[in-house]
KEKE-931493 format. One line per field, with one value per residue (C-alpha): residue in one letter; z, x, y; residue number from 0. Coordinates in nm, 2 decimals, always signed. Layout:
type A; ...
up Z; ...
east X; ...
north Y; ...
seq NUM; ...
This chain:
type M; R; D; L; L; L; A; F; T; F; C; L; A; A; G; A; A; C; A; Q; E; S; A; P; C; P; K; Q; L; P; A; D; V; Q; C; W; N; G; R; D; V; N; G; A; Y; Y; W; I; A; K; P; R; D; W; N; G; V; L; V; V; H; S; H; G; G; P; R; T; A; K; V; K; Q; E; S; E; V; E; D; L; D; R; F; A; I; I; V; K; R; G; F; A; M; A; A; S; S; Y; R; E; G; G; Y; L; G; I; A; T; A; A; E; D; S; E; N; L; R; K; L; Y; V; E; K; F; G; K; P; R; R; T; I; A; H; G; Q; S; W; G; G; G; V; T; A; Y; L; V; E; R; Y; G; S; Q; P; G; S; Y; D; G; A; M; L; T; S; G; L; V; A; G; N; A; D; A; Y; G; Y; R; A; D; L; R; A; V; Y; E; Y; Y; C; H; N; H; P; R; A; D; E; P; R; Y; P; V; W; M; G; L; P; A; D; S; Q; M; K; T; A; D; L; V; A; R; V; D; E; C; T; G; V; R; T; P; K; D; K; R; T; G; A; Q; K; K; N; L; A; N; I; L; N; V; I; H; I; Q; E; K; S; L; V; G; N; M; S; W; S; T; F; L; F; R; D; I; V; R; R; L; D; G; K; N; P; F; T; N; E; K; V; R; Y; A; G; S; D; D; D; E; A; L; N; K; G; V; A; R; F; S; A; D; P; E; A; A; R; Q; F; A; S; D; G; K; L; T; G; K; L; P; V; P; V; L; T; M; H; A; I; D; D; P; T; V; F; V; E; Q; D; A; H; Y; R; S; V; V; D; A; A; G; S; G; D; R; L; V; Q; S; W; T; H; E; S; E; H; S; Y; L; S; S; P; E; Y; A; A; Q; L; E; A; L; M; D; W; I; E; K; G; E; K; P; T; V; G; K; L; M; A; L; C; E; K; F; S; K; D; Y; D; G; G; C; H; Y; A; P; D; F; H; P; R; P; L; E; T; R; E; Y; P; R
up +2.87; +2.74; +2.78; +3.15; +3.21; +3.07; +3.26; +3.59; +3.51; +3.46; +3.80; +3.98; +3.82; +3.91; +4.27; +4.29; +4.36; +4.07; +3.98; +4.27; +4.11; +4.28; +4.28; +4.38; +4.74; +4.88; +4.92; +5.29; +5.35; +5.37; +5.08; +5.18; +5.19; +4.91; +4.80; +4.62; +4.51; +4.34; +4.37; +4.53; +4.43; +4.56; +4.38; +4.67; +4.58; +4.82; +4.91; +5.09; +5.23; +5.37; +5.51; +5.44; +5.81; +5.89; +6.25; +6.16; +6.24; +6.01; +6.08; +5.90; +5.85; +5.81; +5.70; +5.81; +5.63; +5.49; +5.17; +4.93; +4.64; +4.40; +4.48; +4.28; +4.31; +4.46; +4.73; +5.02; +4.93; +5.14; +5.45; +5.40; +5.37; +5.68; +5.88; +5.78; +6.12; +6.14; +5.86; +6.01; +6.33; +6.13; +6.08; +5.75; +5.66; +5.43; +5.38; +5.18; +4.99; +5.06; +4.77; +4.70; +4.82; +5.04; +5.33; +5.22; +5.60; +5.89; +5.84; +5.47; +5.52; +5.81; +5.55; +5.32; +5.57; +5.67; +5.29; +5.26; +5.56; +5.37; +5.07; +5.25; +5.40; +5.04; +4.92; +5.21; +5.45; +5.79; +5.99; +6.34; +6.47; +6.33; +6.46; +6.32; +6.32; +6.28; +6.23; +6.28; +6.12; +6.06; +6.43; +6.45; +6.16; +6.33; +6.68; +6.48; +6.28; +6.59; +6.74; +6.42; +6.33; +6.60; +6.78; +6.47; +6.49; +6.33; +6.25; +6.49; +6.79; +6.91; +6.79; +6.78; +6.75; +6.70; +6.70; +6.67; +6.60; +6.83; +6.94; +6.68; +6.42; +6.62; +6.86; +6.64; +6.35; +6.52; +6.63; +6.26; +6.17; +6.45; +6.26; +5.94; +6.13; +6.33; +6.04; +5.84; +6.11; +6.10; +5.76; +5.52; +5.25; +5.22; +5.06; +4.97; +4.96; +4.59; +4.56; +4.53; +4.92; +5.09; +5.41; +5.59; +5.71; +5.33; +5.29; +4.92; +4.69; +4.47; +4.15; +4.32; +4.13; +4.44; +4.48; +4.78; +4.66; +4.65; +5.01; +5.15; +4.98; +5.15; +5.47; +5.46; +5.32; +5.66; +5.91; +5.78; +5.87; +5.56; +5.59; +5.84; +6.17; +6.13; +5.79; +5.93; +5.96; +6.28; +6.15; +6.05; +6.39; +6.55; +6.33; +6.37; +6.76; +6.78; +6.56; +6.74; +7.09; +7.01; +6.84; +7.04; +6.77; +6.70; +6.45; +6.25; +6.19; +6.09; +5.72; +5.74; +5.96; +5.70; +5.43; +5.59; +5.69; +5.34; +5.09; +5.32; +5.44; +5.08; +5.01; +5.37; +5.28; +4.94; +5.06; +5.30; +4.98; +5.06; +5.41; +5.72; +5.99; +6.20; +6.45; +6.66; +6.75; +7.13; +7.12; +7.33; +7.20; +7.44; +7.40; +7.17; +7.22; +7.22; +7.30; +7.30; +6.96; +6.83; +6.96; +6.84; +6.48; +6.44; +6.16; +6.31; +6.18; +6.30; +6.19; +6.00; +6.24; +5.98; +5.85; +6.20; +6.29; +5.98; +6.03; +6.41; +6.36; +6.10; +6.27; +6.63; +6.89; +7.12; +7.35; +7.36; +7.30; +7.18; +7.19; +7.37; +7.23; +7.28; +7.22; +7.18; +7.13; +7.15; +7.42; +7.16; +6.88; +6.65; +6.43; +6.66; +7.02; +7.27; +7.47; +7.22; +7.41; +7.73; +7.54; +7.42; +7.77; +7.89; +7.62; +7.68; +8.06; +8.01; +7.82; +8.06; +7.86; +8.05; +8.12; +7.75; +7.71; +7.77; +7.66; +7.63; +7.59; +7.49; +7.53; +7.12; +6.92; +6.60; +6.44; +6.13; +6.30; +6.63; +6.75; +6.56; +6.91; +7.03; +6.78; +6.81; +7.19; +7.14; +6.88; +7.13; +7.43; +7.24; +7.12; +7.49; +7.60; +7.33; +7.36; +7.73; +7.90; +8.01; +8.00; +7.94; +8.17; +8.09; +8.28; +8.04; +7.72; +7.83; +7.90; +7.58; +7.41; +7.54; +7.42; +7.10; +7.08; +7.06; +6.70; +6.57; +6.57; +6.74; +7.11; +7.39; +7.51; +7.74; +7.97; +8.25; +8.45; +8.21; +8.18; +7.91; +8.03; +7.90; +7.55; +7.64; +7.79; +7.42; +7.22; +7.27; +7.37; +7.11
east -8.81; -8.47; -8.42; -8.55; -8.29; -8.02; -8.14; -8.14; -7.80; -7.64; -7.81; -7.63; -7.31; -7.34; -7.39; -7.71; -8.07; -8.27; -8.53; -8.80; -9.13; -9.46; -9.70; -10.08; -10.11; -10.22; -10.59; -10.58; -10.40; -10.55; -10.66; -10.40; -10.12; -9.84; -9.65; -9.34; -9.18; -8.83; -8.57; -8.23; -7.87; -7.90; -8.19; -8.47; -8.78; -8.94; -9.23; -9.26; -9.58; -9.58; -9.91; -9.98; -9.99; -9.67; -9.55; -9.20; -9.13; -8.99; -9.10; -8.87; -9.09; -8.90; -9.12; -9.17; -9.15; -8.89; -9.08; -8.99; -9.13; -8.93; -8.94; -9.12; -9.24; -9.59; -9.40; -9.47; -9.81; -9.97; -9.76; -9.84; -10.21; -10.18; -10.00; -10.19; -10.23; -9.89; -9.95; -10.30; -10.11; -9.94; -9.60; -9.41; -9.33; -9.07; -9.07; -8.82; -8.87; -8.52; -8.32; -8.43; -8.67; -8.59; -8.35; -8.13; -8.02; -8.11; -7.80; -7.86; -8.24; -8.11; -7.89; -8.16; -8.36; -8.08; -8.01; -8.39; -8.36; -8.05; -8.26; -8.52; -8.29; -8.16; -8.50; -8.68; -8.40; -8.35; -8.67; -8.70; -8.72; -8.68; -8.82; -8.77; -9.05; -9.02; -9.30; -9.25; -8.93; -8.87; -8.88; -8.56; -8.43; -8.52; -8.35; -8.03; -8.08; -8.08; -7.80; -7.59; -7.69; -7.85; -7.56; -7.47; -7.53; -7.88; -8.01; -8.26; -8.41; -8.62; -8.77; -9.09; -9.11; -9.44; -9.48; -9.10; -8.90; -8.62; -8.46; -8.22; -8.16; -8.03; -8.32; -8.61; -8.58; -8.51; -8.87; -8.95; -8.66; -8.83; -9.17; -9.02; -8.89; -9.21; -9.44; -9.26; -9.24; -9.63; -9.73; -9.45; -9.56; -9.29; -9.12; -9.33; -9.19; -9.18; -8.99; -8.63; -8.51; -8.36; -8.32; -8.60; -8.36; -8.32; -8.68; -8.69; -8.42; -8.32; -8.49; -8.82; -9.13; -9.34; -9.59; -9.76; -10.09; -9.92; -9.77; -10.10; -10.28; -10.02; -10.04; -10.44; -10.42; -10.24; -10.39; -10.72; -10.63; -10.79; -11.10; -11.40; -11.35; -11.64; -11.51; -11.14; -11.06; -10.95; -10.60; -10.58; -10.71; -10.45; -10.17; -10.27; -10.31; -9.96; -9.79; -9.92; -9.89; -9.52; -9.42; -9.63; -9.79; -10.15; -10.37; -10.42; -10.03; -9.95; -9.97; -9.77; -9.48; -9.51; -9.44; -9.15; -8.98; -9.02; -8.96; -8.76; -8.57; -8.43; -8.34; -8.15; -7.98; -7.90; -7.72; -7.53; -7.39; -7.60; -7.49; -7.73; -7.75; -8.01; -7.99; -8.20; -7.96; -8.01; -8.37; -8.62; -8.97; -9.27; -9.65; -9.75; -9.93; -9.63; -9.32; -9.08; -9.18; -9.15; -8.81; -8.68; -8.81; -8.82; -8.53; -8.22; -7.97; -7.67; -7.56; -7.25; -7.05; -6.99; -7.32; -7.47; -7.20; -7.28; -7.67; -7.65; -7.40; -7.63; -7.77; -7.70; -7.80; -7.56; -7.87; -7.68; -7.95; -7.84; -8.20; -8.53; -8.71; -9.08; -9.23; -9.60; -9.67; -10.00; -9.98; -10.12; -9.96; -9.96; -9.67; -9.39; -9.41; -9.45; -9.17; -8.92; -8.96; -8.80; -8.51; -8.47; -8.51; -8.25; -8.00; -8.09; -8.04; -7.70; -7.59; -7.68; -7.93; -8.24; -8.34; -8.41; -8.65; -9.00; -9.21; -9.59; -9.83; -10.18; -10.47; -10.50; -10.43; -10.32; -9.96; -9.97; -10.17; -10.30; -10.55; -10.51; -10.56; -10.26; -10.03; -10.14; -10.06; -9.73; -9.63; -9.74; -9.57; -9.25; -9.23; -9.30; -9.02; -8.79; -8.87; -8.99; -8.81; -9.11; -9.05; -9.37; -9.57; -9.82; -10.08; -10.00; -10.03; -10.36; -10.48; -10.36; -10.51; -10.82; -10.81; -10.73; -11.03; -11.24; -11.10; -11.00; -11.16; -10.99; -11.03; -10.77; -10.64; -10.32; -10.23; -10.06; -9.97; -9.84; -9.48; -9.38; -9.20; -8.83; -8.83; -8.66; -9.02; -9.17; -8.90; -8.68; -8.33; -8.06
north +1.80; +1.81; +2.21; +2.16; +1.88; +2.09; +2.39; +2.17; +2.02; +2.36; +2.48; +2.19; +2.29; +2.65; +2.57; +2.80; +2.70; +2.62; +2.84; +2.91; +3.03; +3.15; +2.89; +2.84; +2.71; +2.39; +2.40; +2.36; +2.69; +3.04; +3.22; +3.52; +3.29; +3.32; +3.01; +2.93; +2.62; +2.50; +2.25; +2.29; +2.22; +1.85; +1.77; +1.82; +1.98; +2.24; +2.45; +2.78; +2.93; +3.26; +3.44; +3.81; +3.87; +3.72; +3.69; +3.69; +3.34; +3.06; +2.67; +2.46; +2.13; +1.81; +1.53; +1.15; +0.81; +0.78; +0.77; +0.52; +0.70; +0.89; +1.27; +1.50; +1.89; +1.77; +1.55; +1.84; +1.94; +1.66; +1.80; +2.15; +2.06; +1.84; +2.09; +2.40; +2.51; +2.61; +2.89; +2.97; +3.07; +3.33; +3.14; +3.08; +2.72; +2.56; +2.22; +1.97; +1.68; +1.57; +1.49; +1.14; +0.89; +0.59; +0.58; +0.84; +0.89; +1.11; +1.33; +1.39; +1.49; +1.71; +1.86; +1.93; +2.07; +2.30; +2.41; +2.51; +2.72; +2.89; +2.94; +3.11; +3.36; +3.45; +3.48; +3.67; +3.76; +3.65; +3.58; +3.72; +3.36; +3.02; +2.71; +2.34; +2.10; +1.74; +1.47; +1.11; +0.99; +1.37; +1.40; +1.22; +1.43; +1.75; +1.65; +1.57; +1.90; +2.11; +1.94; +1.97; +2.31; +2.47; +2.62; +2.81; +3.18; +3.29; +2.93; +2.80; +2.93; +2.62; +2.29; +2.11; +1.72; +1.55; +1.18; +1.14; +0.86; +0.97; +0.67; +0.64; +0.37; +0.08; +0.11; +0.23; -0.05; -0.37; -0.43; -0.43; -0.69; -0.91; -0.85; -1.02; -1.29; -1.37; -1.31; -1.56; -1.81; -1.81; -1.73; -1.87; -1.67; -1.38; -1.55; -1.84; -2.20; -2.19; -1.86; -1.79; -1.78; -1.48; -1.38; -1.18; -0.90; -0.81; -0.69; -0.80; -0.90; -0.59; -0.70; -0.83; -0.69; -0.72; -0.41; -0.30; -0.47; -0.77; -0.77; -0.65; -0.95; -1.19; -1.03; -1.06; -1.43; -1.52; -1.28; -1.19; -0.81; -0.66; -0.89; -0.83; -1.01; -1.22; -1.38; -1.46; -1.82; -1.97; -2.01; -1.63; -1.52; -1.73; -1.59; -1.23; -1.26; -1.42; -1.19; -0.87; -1.02; -1.10; -0.79; -0.54; -0.36; -0.25; -0.45; -0.13; -0.08; -0.45; -0.37; -0.04; -0.20; -0.49; -0.24; -0.08; -0.39; -0.49; -0.22; +0.01; -0.26; -0.34; +0.01; +0.03; -0.29; -0.17; +0.13; -0.09; -0.26; -0.55; -0.63; -0.69; -0.42; -0.60; -0.89; -1.10; -1.37; -1.35; -1.22; -1.43; -1.38; -1.40; -1.37; -1.63; -1.94; -2.15; -1.95; -2.26; -2.34; -2.00; -1.94; -2.30; -2.22; -1.85; -1.75; -1.63; -1.36; -1.18; -0.84; -0.76; -0.54; -0.26; -0.24; -0.23; +0.05; +0.25; +0.23; +0.31; +0.60; +0.79; +1.07; +0.93; +1.18; +1.30; +1.47; +1.79; +2.05; +2.42; +2.54; +2.45; +2.14; +2.06; +1.72; +1.59; +1.22; +1.01; +0.75; +0.49; +0.59; +0.30; +0.34; +0.50; +0.39; +0.63; +0.44; +0.61; +0.93; +0.76; +0.69; +1.02; +1.18; +0.95; +1.06; +1.42; +1.41; +1.21; +1.51; +1.76; +1.91; +1.82; +2.16; +2.24; +1.95; +1.96; +1.65; +1.62; +1.33; +1.31; +1.04; +1.00; +0.65; +0.86; +0.92; +1.12; +1.42; +1.51; +1.77; +2.12; +2.31; +2.11; +2.18; +2.57; +2.53; +2.36; +2.65; +2.92; +2.77; +2.72; +3.07; +3.20; +2.97; +3.12; +3.50; +3.54; +3.25; +3.08; +2.72; +2.51; +2.32; +2.05; +2.27; +2.59; +2.34; +2.22; +2.62; +2.71; +2.43; +2.49; +2.86; +2.76; +2.50; +2.76; +2.84; +2.49; +2.14; +1.84; +1.89; +1.88; +1.57; +1.61; +1.34; +1.54; +1.25; +0.99; +0.93; +0.66; +0.32; +0.24; +0.13; -0.19; -0.26; -0.24; -0.35; -0.68; -0.58; -0.68
seq 0; 1; 2; 3; 4; 5; 6; 7; 8; 9; 10; 11; 12; 13; 14; 15; 16; 17; 18; 19; 20; 21; 22; 23; 24; 25; 26; 27; 28; 29; 30; 31; 32; 33; 34; 35; 36; 37; 38; 39; 40; 41; 42; 43; 44; 45; 46; 47; 48; 49; 50; 51; 52; 53; 54; 55; 56; 57; 58; 59; 60; 61; 62; 63; 64; 65; 66; 67; 68; 69; 70; 71; 72; 73; 74; 75; 76; 77; 78; 79; 80; 81; 82; 83; 84; 85; 86; 87; 88; 89; 90; 91; 92; 93; 94; 95; 96; 97; 98; 99; 100; 101; 102; 103; 104; 105; 106; 107; 108; 109; 110; 111; 112; 113; 114; 115; 116; 117; 118; 119; 120; 121; 122; 123; 124; 125; 126; 127; 128; 129; 130; 131; 132; 133; 134; 135; 136; 137; 138; 139; 140; 141; 142; 143; 144; 145; 146; 147; 148; 149; 150; 151; 152; 153; 154; 155; 156; 157; 158; 159; 160; 161; 162; 163; 164; 165; 166; 167; 168; 169; 170; 171; 172; 173; 174; 175; 176; 177; 178; 179; 180; 181; 182; 183; 184; 185; 186; 187; 188; 189; 190; 191; 192; 193; 194; 195; 196; 197; 198; 199; 200; 201; 202; 203; 204; 205; 206; 207; 208; 209; 210; 211; 212; 213; 214; 215; 216; 217; 218; 219; 220; 221; 222; 223; 224; 225; 226; 227; 228; 229; 230; 231; 232; 233; 234; 235; 236; 237; 238; 239; 240; 241; 242; 243; 244; 245; 246; 247; 248; 249; 250; 251; 252; 253; 254; 255; 256; 257; 258; 259; 260; 261; 262; 263; 264; 265; 266; 267; 268; 269; 270; 271; 272; 273; 274; 275; 276; 277; 278; 279; 280; 281; 282; 283; 284; 285; 286; 287; 288; 289; 290; 291; 292; 293; 294; 295; 296; 297; 298; 299; 300; 301; 302; 303; 304; 305; 306; 307; 308; 309; 310; 311; 312; 313; 314; 315; 316; 317; 318; 319; 320; 321; 322; 323; 324; 325; 326; 327; 328; 329; 330; 331; 332; 333; 334; 335; 336; 337; 338; 339; 340; 341; 342; 343; 344; 345; 346; 347; 348; 349; 350; 351; 352; 353; 354; 355; 356; 357; 358; 359; 360; 361; 362; 363; 364; 365; 366; 367; 368; 369; 370; 371; 372; 373; 374; 375; 376; 377; 378; 379; 380; 381; 382; 383; 384; 385; 386; 387; 388; 389; 390; 391; 392; 393; 394; 395; 396; 397; 398; 399; 400; 401; 402; 403; 404; 405; 406; 407; 408; 409; 410; 411; 412; 413; 414; 415; 416; 417; 418; 419; 420; 421; 422; 423; 424; 425; 426; 427; 428; 429
């Protein structure tokens, strides 16, 4: 172990990539695919998968999260498995763990993905084309990535955002701060009355030993969300209904959102030197069985101006697109509101890049992965846009999806007439 640590330290000091080695591919990839893994100079682990019948196009994948776990070599195996359709369609795929877990920042994550693109070029030579793909929080990373690096010659030719968190920090995280405040109003167990007090915007104190299982137990204790519906008490049903109605989230996403607003918030605040980037000072909550009592009794907090500025400016999008961008989002996404797409559209249009953005939506209620034929359709449509100048339409996406549904499971669920409402209709304005 000591020798490995010394080797890695030397690698960092030398300013070169750490050893890149051939590795067994994740199980969902085809048998003829070759894989490599390694670690870059900043400590980010990465995987590269390249099919034998390669089409000459590299897809640089930016994962979602942010993941709070410590990064390790296996961190990206899950994403290579999940998005195996990319490699099955003949694309090479490169995915970075980013240099550390937690909220390292959109700009830093984008830098890690860009570094991996450069490593690929060093190892294999320049691809014929390069596409950036971002999933969930990685959608925001990729949106920033193409704005920051896409105008550099030989970098990116296009981007695909799926289930993307593209509204920016200031607008994407406010509802989770609202959730913590509203949850505590009804539940009084995070923190409990006999525990040291701390403001809910903090997520958790830095020295807290709470684990995910402990949090889940508290949420279930109050709402019965992990208890069969016929076993929930009247109080649990009432608490759950009020929280979901006020925050506009689905039951199946309550625990996940509480986890992010607990453990991720702790990391965000830590990186802001303990200062609060969130506010609910002027928010008027609605949808409960007694809005007057809720708004009178809910905890209120104001953001530290500098912390709010730093948080909002990290990865802030200008909307200026140097390359074509194609998006896909489930209408009933339980984790990232589809209304974020409306916000992204408004930013891109205001920057005069509206002709380089095509958005699509599906009648699905998933977040982490949609239908395989749909991903295949998105990839082919994006390549036709890049190489032939054929800007996609929803009709074309639907036709391509039907073609690919003969080879891949999942079906086609495009919603040609859907357009998301403004984000302000789903989240409370600050």
